[in-house]
C-alpha positions as CSV (number, residue, x, y, z in Angstrom):
1,M,0.0,0.0,0.0
2,H,2.8,2.4,0.9
3,T,4.5,1.7,-2.5
4,L,1.4,2.7,-4.4
5,G,1.3,6.0,-2.6
6,T,4.9,6.7,-3.5
7,Q,4.3,5.9,-7.1
8,N,1.3,8.3,-7.2
9,V,3.5,11.1,-5.7
10,N,6.2,10.4,-8.2
11,R,3.7,10.4,-11.1
12,N,2.1,13.6,-9.9
13,H,5.6,15.2,-9.6
14,K,6.5,14.1,-13.1
15,T,3.2,15.5,-14.4
16,K,3.8,18.9,-12.8
17,Q,7.4,18.9,-14.1
18,T,6.2,18.2,-17.6
19,G,3.5,20.9,-17.3
20,S,6.1,23.4,-16.2
21,A,8.5,22.5,-19.0
22,L,5.6,23.0,-21.6
23,K,4.8,26.4,-20.1
24,F,8.5,27.4,-20.3
25,L,8.7,26.3,-24.0
26,T,5.4,28.1,-24.8
27,R,6.6,31.4,-23.2
28,Y,9.9,31.1,-25.0
29,A,8.1,30.6,-28.3
30,Q,6.1,33.7,-27.6
31,E,8.7,36.0,-26.0
32,G,12.0,34.7,-27.4
33,D,15.2,35.9,-25.7
34,E,13.2,38.4,-23.5
35,F,11.9,35.3,-21.7
36,L,15.4,34.0,-21.2
37,D,16.6,37.4,-19.9
38,S,14.1,37.1,-17.1
39,T,14.8,33.5,-16.1
40,V,16.9,32.6,-13.1
41,T,18.0,29.1,-12.2
42,R,19.1,27.8,-8.8
43,D,21.0,24.8,-7.6
44,E,22.6,23.7,-4.3
45,T,25.6,21.7,-3.4
46,W,27.4,20.6,-0.2
47,G,30.9,21.6,0.4
48,F,33.4,20.8,3.2
49,H,35.0,23.4,5.4
50,H,38.7,23.3,4.3
51,T,41.3,26.0,4.2
52,P,44.5,24.5,2.8
53,E,47.8,26.1,3.8
54,S,49.5,27.8,0.9
55,K,53.1,26.9,-0.1
56,R,54.3,30.3,1.2
57,Q,52.5,29.8,4.5
58,S,54.2,26.4,4.9
59,L,57.7,27.6,4.3
60,Q,60.0,27.4,7.4
61,R,63.5,28.7,7.7
62,C,65.9,26.3,9.3
63,H,69.6,25.6,9.6
64,M,71.3,23.6,6.8
65,H,72.0,20.7,9.1
66,S,68.6,20.6,10.7
67,P,66.4,17.6,9.9
68,N,63.7,18.2,7.4
69,T,60.4,19.0,8.9
70,K,57.5,16.6,8.4
71,K,54.5,18.0,6.5
72,F,51.3,16.5,7.6
73,K,48.6,15.9,5.0
74,T,45.7,18.2,5.5
75,S,42.4,16.5,6.0
76,I,39.0,17.7,5.1
77,S,37.0,18.8,8.1
78,V,33.9,16.9,9.1
79,K,31.9,20.2,8.9
80,K,29.9,20.7,5.7
81,I,28.1,23.8,4.4
82,M,25.4,24.2,1.8
83,A,26.0,26.6,-1.0
84,S,23.3,27.8,-3.3
85,F,24.1,29.2,-6.8
86,L,21.7,31.3,-8.8
87,W,22.4,32.2,-12.4
88,D,20.8,33.6,-15.5
89,R,21.8,33.3,-19.1
90,K,24.7,35.8,-18.6
91,G,26.3,33.8,-15.7
92,I,26.3,33.5,-11.9
93,I,24.4,36.3,-10.1
94,L,24.5,35.0,-6.5
95,V,26.3,32.5,-4.3
96,D,24.7,32.1,-0.9
97,F,26.0,30.0,1.9
98,M,23.5,28.5,4.4
99,H,24.2,28.9,8.1
100,P,25.2,25.5,9.7
101,G,22.2,23.7,11.0
102,A,19.8,25.7,8.8
103,T,16.9,23.9,7.0
104,I,16.1,24.5,3.4
105,N,12.5,25.5,3.4
106,A,10.3,28.2,1.9
107,A,11.7,30.8,4.3
108,A,15.3,29.9,3.3
109,Y,14.4,30.2,-0.4
110,C,12.7,33.6,0.2
111,D,15.8,34.8,2.1
112,T,18.0,33.9,-0.8
113,L,15.7,35.5,-3.3
114,S,15.5,38.7,-1.3
115,Q,19.3,39.1,-1.7
116,L,18.8,39.5,-5.5
């Protein structure tokens, strides 16, 4: 019974996506490039907190006869952050980083859009 409900949700979602795509194509056929100029796309990705040390920062002065210092491999932090990218046909117009622990919901989307 649960599987049937999931299939209906997926089918409804696909139907809405198809309807939206058809509306976009219709508007593009009517308005042409003006429609594309008013279109903004958004995507999100997770990234790790990581600030690698530059070669210059890692340089150390030492005596010729001193043993070589060991360099430890930097590791990626366990902390992650969500980055949202918004772009139009000319390129990226906004990169927004979510606060740690924040939830992506309607309010988060509205906050990002208000930055435009």
